[in-house]
ROSE-4610 file (N, C-alpha, C; in Angstrom, 1 decimal, always signed):
// ROSE-4610
residu = [A/A/A/N/N/N/Y/Y/Y/E/E/E/K/K/K/Y/Y/Y/S/S/S/S/S/S/K/K/K/L/L/L/K/K/K/D/D/D/F/F/F/Q/Q/Q/L/L/L/L/L/L/T/T/T/T/T/T/A/A/A/I/I/I/Y/Y/Y/P/P/P/T/T/T/E/E/E/E/E/E/W/W/W/I/I/I/N/N/N/L/L/L/G/G/G/H/H/H/Y/Y/Y/Q/Q/Q/A/A/A/R/R/R/P/P/P/I/I/I/L/L/L/G/G/G/E/E/E/Q/Q/Q/S/S/S/F/F/F/N/N/N/V/V/V/T/T/T/R/R/R/T/T/T/D/D/D/S/S/S/H/H/H/V/V/V/R/R/R/Y/Y/Y/L/L/L/K/K/K/I/I/I/K/K/K/F/F/F/L/L/L/T/T/T/H/H/H/Y/Y/Y/D/D/D/N/N/N/E/E/E/H/H/H/Y/Y/Y/C/C/C/T/T/T/I/I/I/S/S/S/Q/Q/Q/I/I/I/K/K/K/V/V/V/H/H/H/G/G/G/T/T/T/T/T/T/V/V/V/I/I/I/A/A/A/S/S/S/L/L/L/T/T/T/E/E/E/E/E/E/F/F/F/E/E/E/S/S/S/S/S/S/D/D/D/S/S/S/Y/Y/Y/I/I/I/D/D/D/Q/Q/Q/I/I/I/R/R/R/G/G/G/Q/Q/Q/L/L/L/T/T/T/L/L/L/D/D/D/A/A/A/E/E/E/S/S/S/V/V/V/F/F/F/D/D/D/S/S/S/R/R/R/N/N/N/Y/Y/Y/I/I/I/E/E/E/N/N/N/Y/Y/Y]
num = [1/1/1/2/2/2/3/3/3/4/4/4/5/5/5/6/6/6/7/7/7/8/8/8/9/9/9/10/10/10/11/11/11/12/12/12/13/13/13/14/14/14/15/15/15/16/16/16/17/17/17/18/18/18/19/19/19/20/20/20/21/21/21/22/22/22/23/23/23/24/24/24/25/25/25/26/26/26/27/27/27/28/28/28/29/29/29/30/30/30/31/31/31/32/32/32/33/33/33/34/34/34/35/35/35/36/36/36/37/37/37/38/38/38/39/39/39/40/40/40/41/41/41/42/42/42/43/43/43/44/44/44/45/45/45/46/46/46/47/47/47/48/48/48/49/49/49/50/50/50/51/51/51/52/52/52/53/53/53/54/54/54/55/55/55/56/56/56/57/57/57/58/58/58/59/59/59/60/60/60/61/61/61/62/62/62/63/63/63/64/64/64/65/65/65/66/66/66/67/67/67/68/68/68/69/69/69/70/70/70/71/71/71/72/72/72/73/73/73/74/74/74/75/75/75/76/76/76/77/77/77/78/78/78/79/79/79/80/80/80/81/81/81/82/82/82/83/83/83/84/84/84/85/85/85/86/86/86/87/87/87/88/88/88/89/89/89/90/90/90/91/91/91/92/92/92/93/93/93/94/94/94/95/95/95/96/96/96/97/97/97/98/98/98/99/99/99/100/100/100/101/101/101/102/102/102/103/103/103/104/104/104/105/105/105/106/106/106/107/107/107/108/108/108/109/109/109/110/110/110/111/111/111/112/112/112/113/113/113/114/114/114/115/115/115/116/116/116/117/117/117/118/118/118/119/119/119/120/120/120]
x = [-10.0/-11.2/-11.3/-12.5/-12.8/-13.8/-13.4/-14.2/-14.6/-14.2/-14.5/-15.9/-16.8/-18.1/-18.3/-17.3/-17.5/-16.4/-16.2/-15.3/-15.9/-15.5/-15.9/-15.3/-16.0/-15.6/-15.0/-13.8/-13.1/-14.1/-14.1/-14.9/-14.0/-13.4/-12.5/-11.0/-10.2/-8.8/-8.0/-6.7/-5.8/-4.7/-4.3/-3.2/-2.0/-0.9/+0.4/+1.4/+2.4/+3.4/+4.8/+5.8/+7.2/+8.0/+9.1/+10.0/+11.0/+11.3/+12.3/+11.7/+12.2/+11.7/+12.9/+13.1/+12.2/+12.4/+11.3/+11.3/+10.4/+10.7/+9.8/+8.9/+9.1/+8.3/+7.5/+6.2/+5.3/+4.5/+4.3/+3.5/+2.0/+1.2/-0.3/-0.9/-1.5/-2.2/-3.7/-4.2/-5.6/-6.3/-7.5/-8.5/-9.5/-9.9/-10.9/-12.0/-13.1/-14.2/-14.7/-14.6/-15.1/-16.6/-17.2/-18.6/-18.7/-19.8/-19.9/-20.3/-19.5/-19.9/-18.7/-19.0/-18.0/-17.6/-16.3/-15.8/-14.8/-14.5/-13.5/-14.2/-13.3/-13.7/-12.5/-12.8/-11.7/-11.7/-10.4/-10.2/-9.2/-9.5/-8.6/-7.7/-6.4/-5.5/-5.1/-5.4/-5.2/-3.8/-3.1/-1.8/-0.8/-0.2/+0.7/+2.0/+2.4/+3.6/+4.9/+4.9/+6.2/+6.0/+7.1/+7.1/+7.5/+6.7/+6.9/+7.0/+7.4/+7.6/+6.8/+6.6/+5.9/+4.6/+3.6/+2.3/+1.9/+1.4/+0.9/-0.6/-1.4/-2.8/-3.1/-3.7/-4.1/-5.6/-6.0/-7.5/-7.9/-8.9/-9.4/-10.7/-11.6/-12.9/-13.4/-14.4/-14.9/-16.4/-17.0/-18.4/-18.5/-19.7/-20.0/-19.2/-19.4/-18.8/-18.0/-17.5/-16.8/-15.4/-14.8/-13.5/-12.4/-12.5/-11.4/-12.0/-11.1/-11.4/-10.4/-10.8/-9.8/-9.9/-8.8/-8.7/-8.2/-8.9/-8.5/-7.5/-7.6/-6.8/-6.6/-5.4/-5.0/-4.4/-4.9/-4.3/-3.9/-2.7/-2.2/-1.8/-2.3/-2.0/-1.2/-0.2/+0.5/+1.5/+2.5/+3.6/+4.9/+5.9/+7.2/+8.0/+9.1/+9.9/+10.4/+10.8/+11.4/+10.3/+9.1/+8.0/+7.7/+7.7/+7.4/+8.5/+9.8/+10.9/+10.9/+10.6/+10.5/+9.4/+8.2/+7.2/+7.6/+8.3/+8.8/+9.8/+10.7/+11.7/+11.0/+10.0/+9.3/+8.6/+7.9/+7.2/+8.2/+9.3/+10.3/+10.9/+11.1/+11.6/+10.7/+9.4/+8.4/+8.4/+8.5/+8.5/+9.7/+10.9/+12.1/+12.0/+11.4/+11.1/+10.2/+9.2/+8.3/+9.1/+9.9/+10.7/+11.7/+12.3/+13.3/+12.6/+11.4/+10.6/+10.2/+9.9/+9.5/+10.7/+11.9/+13.1/+13.5/+13.3/+13.6/+12.6/+11.4/+10.4/+10.8/+11.2/+11.6/+12.8/+13.8/+15.0/+14.8/+13.9/+13.6/+12.9/+12.0/+11.3/+12.3/+13.3/+14.3/+15.1/+15.6/+16.3/+15.5/+14.2/+13.4/+13.2/+13.1/+13.0/+14.3/+15.5/+16.7/+16.8/+16.4/+16.5/+15.5/+14.4/+13.5/+14.1/+14.8/+15.4/+16.5/+17.4/+18.5/+18.0/+16.9/+16.4/+15.6/+15.2/+14.4/+15.3]
y = [+15.6/+16.4/+17.4/+17.7/+18.7/+19.7/+21.0/+22.0/+23.0/+22.7/+23.6/+23.4/+24.4/+24.3/+24.4/+25.0/+25.2/+24.4/+23.2/+22.3/+20.9/+20.1/+18.7/+18.0/+16.9/+16.1/+14.8/+14.5/+13.2/+12.0/+11.1/+9.9/+8.7/+8.2/+7.0/+7.5/+6.9/+7.2/+6.0/+6.1/+5.0/+5.5/+4.7/+5.1/+4.3/+5.0/+4.3/+4.9/+4.1/+4.5/+3.9/+4.5/+4.1/+4.6/+3.9/+4.3/+5.3/+5.4/+6.3/+7.1/+8.3/+9.1/+10.0/+10.1/+9.6/+8.1/+7.5/+6.1/+5.8/+4.7/+4.3/+3.2/+2.6/+1.5/+2.0/+2.0/+2.4/+1.2/+1.1/-0.1/+0.4/-0.5/-0.2/-0.5/+0.5/+0.2/+0.0/+0.2/-0.1/+1.0/+0.7/+1.6/+2.0/+3.2/+3.6/+4.5/+4.6/+5.5/+6.4/+7.7/+8.7/+9.0/+9.5/+9.9/+11.4/+11.7/+13.1/+14.1/+14.3/+15.2/+16.2/+17.3/+18.2/+17.7/+17.9/+17.5/+16.3/+15.9/+14.8/+13.4/+12.5/+11.1/+10.3/+9.0/+8.1/+6.9/+6.5/+5.3/+4.5/+3.2/+2.3/+1.6/+1.7/+0.9/-0.4/-1.5/-2.8/-3.4/-2.9/-3.4/-2.8/-3.6/-3.0/-3.8/-4.3/-5.2/-4.4/-3.1/-2.4/-0.9/-0.3/+1.1/+1.9/+3.0/+3.8/+5.2/+6.1/+7.5/+8.4/+8.0/+8.9/+8.2/+9.1/+8.7/+9.4/+8.7/+9.3/+9.0/+10.0/+9.8/+10.0/+9.0/+9.2/+9.4/+10.6/+10.8/+10.1/+9.2/+8.4/+8.9/+9.2/+9.8/+10.8/+11.6/+12.6/+12.8/+13.3/+13.7/+15.1/+15.4/+16.8/+17.1/+18.3/+18.7/+20.0/+20.3/+21.6/+21.4/+22.6/+22.6/+22.0/+22.3/+21.8/+20.7/+19.8/+18.7/+18.8/+19.2/+19.6/+18.7/+18.7/+18.1/+19.2/+19.6/+20.7/+20.2/+18.9/+18.5/+17.0/+16.5/+15.1/+14.9/+13.9/+13.5/+12.0/+11.7/+10.3/+9.9/+8.8/+8.3/+7.0/+6.8/+5.5/+5.5/+4.6/+4.6/+4.7/+5.1/+5.2/+3.9/+3.8/+2.6/+2.4/+3.4/+3.3/+2.8/+3.3/+2.9/+1.4/+1.0/-0.4/-1.3/-0.9/-1.7/-1.8/-0.7/-0.7/-1.7/-1.7/-2.6/-4.1/-4.3/-5.7/-6.1/-5.2/-5.6/-5.9/-5.1/-5.3/-6.6/-6.9/-8.2/-9.4/-9.2/-10.3/-10.5/-9.4/-9.5/-10.2/-10.0/-10.7/-12.1/-12.4/-13.8/-14.6/-13.9/-14.5/-14.7/-13.8/-14.0/-15.2/-15.4/-16.5/-17.8/-17.9/-19.1/-19.4/-18.3/-18.4/-19.0/-18.5/-19.0/-20.4/-20.8/-22.2/-23.1/-22.7/-23.5/-23.6/-22.6/-22.7/-23.7/-23.7/-24.6/-26.1/-26.3/-27.6/-28.1/-27.2/-27.5/-27.9/-27.2/-27.5/-28.8/-29.2/-30.5/-31.6/-31.4/-32.4/-32.6/-31.6/-31.7/-32.4/-32.0/-32.7/-34.1/-34.6/-36.0/-36.7/-36.1/-36.7/-36.9/-35.9/-36.0/-37.1/-37.3/-38.3/-39.7/-39.8/-41.1/-41.4/-40.4/-40.7/-41.0/-40.5/-40.8/-42.1/-42.6/-43.8/-45.0]
z = [-6.1/-5.9/-7.1/-7.4/-8.5/-7.9/-7.9/-7.4/-8.5/-9.7/-10.8/-11.4/-11.4/-11.8/-13.3/-14.0/-15.4/-16.2/-15.8/-16.5/-16.5/-17.5/-17.5/-16.3/-15.8/-14.7/-15.2/-14.6/-15.0/-14.7/-15.7/-15.5/-15.4/-16.4/-16.4/-16.4/-15.6/-15.5/-15.2/-15.5/-15.2/-14.3/-13.2/-12.4/-12.7/-12.9/-13.2/-12.2/-11.9/-10.9/-11.2/-10.6/-10.8/-9.6/-9.4/-8.3/-8.8/-10.1/-10.6/-11.7/-11.9/-13.0/-13.6/-14.8/-15.9/-16.2/-16.7/-17.0/-18.2/-18.9/-19.9/-19.4/-18.2/-17.7/-16.5/-16.6/-15.6/-15.1/-13.8/-13.3/-13.3/-13.8/-13.9/-12.5/-11.9/-10.6/-10.8/-12.1/-12.4/-13.0/-13.5/-14.1/-13.0/-13.0/-12.0/-12.7/-12.0/-12.5/-11.4/-11.7/-10.8/-11.0/-10.0/-10.1/-10.5/-11.2/-11.7/-10.7/-9.7/-8.6/-8.3/-7.7/-7.2/-5.8/-5.5/-4.2/-4.2/-3.0/-2.9/-3.2/-3.7/-3.9/-3.5/-3.1/-2.7/-3.6/-3.9/-4.7/-4.0/-3.7/-3.0/-4.0/-3.9/-4.7/-4.0/-4.6/-3.9/-4.1/-5.1/-5.3/-4.4/-3.5/-2.5/-2.4/-3.5/-3.5/-3.7/-3.8/-3.9/-3.5/-3.1/-2.8/-4.0/-4.2/-5.4/-5.0/-5.9/-5.6/-6.5/-7.7/-8.7/-9.2/-9.4/-9.8/-11.1/-12.1/-13.3/-13.4/-13.8/-14.0/-15.4/-16.1/-17.5/-17.5/-18.0/-18.2/-19.5/-19.3/-20.4/-21.0/-20.1/-20.5/-19.5/-19.9/-19.0/-19.2/-18.2/-18.3/-18.9/-19.4/-20.0/-21.2/-21.8/-23.0/-22.9/-21.7/-21.5/-22.2/-22.4/-23.1/-22.2/-20.9/-20.0/-19.1/-18.7/-17.7/-16.6/-15.5/-14.4/-13.2/-12.5/-11.1/-10.3/-9.2/-8.3/-7.3/-6.8/-5.7/-5.8/-5.5/-5.4/-4.0/-3.3/-2.0/-2.2/-1.8/-1.8/-0.4/+0.1/+1.4/+1.3/+2.1/+2.1/+3.2/+3.1/+4.1/+3.4/+4.1/+3.6/+3.7/+3.0/+3.0/+4.4/+5.1/+6.5/+7.4/+7.3/+8.2/+7.9/+6.7/+6.4/+6.9/+6.8/+7.3/+8.8/+9.4/+10.9/+11.4/+10.7/+11.0/+10.8/+9.7/+9.5/+10.5/+10.9/+11.9/+13.3/+13.6/+14.9/+14.9/+13.8/+13.7/+13.7/+13.0/+13.0/+14.4/+15.2/+16.5/+17.4/+17.3/+18.2/+17.8/+16.5/+16.0/+16.6/+16.5/+17.1/+18.6/+19.3/+20.7/+21.0/+20.1/+20.3/+20.1/+19.1/+18.8/+19.9/+20.4/+21.5/+22.7/+23.0/+24.2/+24.0/+22.8/+22.5/+22.7/+22.2/+22.3/+23.8/+24.6/+26.0/+26.7/+26.4/+26.9/+26.5/+25.2/+24.8/+25.5/+25.7/+26.3/+27.8/+28.5/+29.8/+30.0/+29.0/+29.1/+28.8/+28.0/+27.7/+29.0/+29.7/+30.9/+32.0/+32.1/+33.1/+32.9/+31.6/+31.3/+31.6/+31.4/+31.7/+33.2/+34.0/+35.5/+35.9/+35.3/+35.6/+35.3/+34.2/+33.8/+34.8/+35.1/+36.0/+37.4/+37.9/+39.2/+39.3/+38.1/+38.1/+38.3]
């Protein structure tokens, strides 16, 4: 968000991220363009293949001709590694329960067919 009335507003910027700092290797999350307004704006990051800790914002261009180009506030929303692992474990537990239930049904049908053959 930018609440400064007497500064240039950010236009084009690049988001970079990494899991460790300091580093020479940053992961590019993409290029984004802000609108020339005061207040909050949202930008959706679609790359979600890794967990990271540090975020770098590169100012590429700006609106207006003021001496300063400011950002008043940055909010980042996401999940922690622990939350993601917990979700994966819970989904794998339900998948294992489904497979276990299917195996039980298959085993019961095998025993039923053996009883049928023995009684025939």
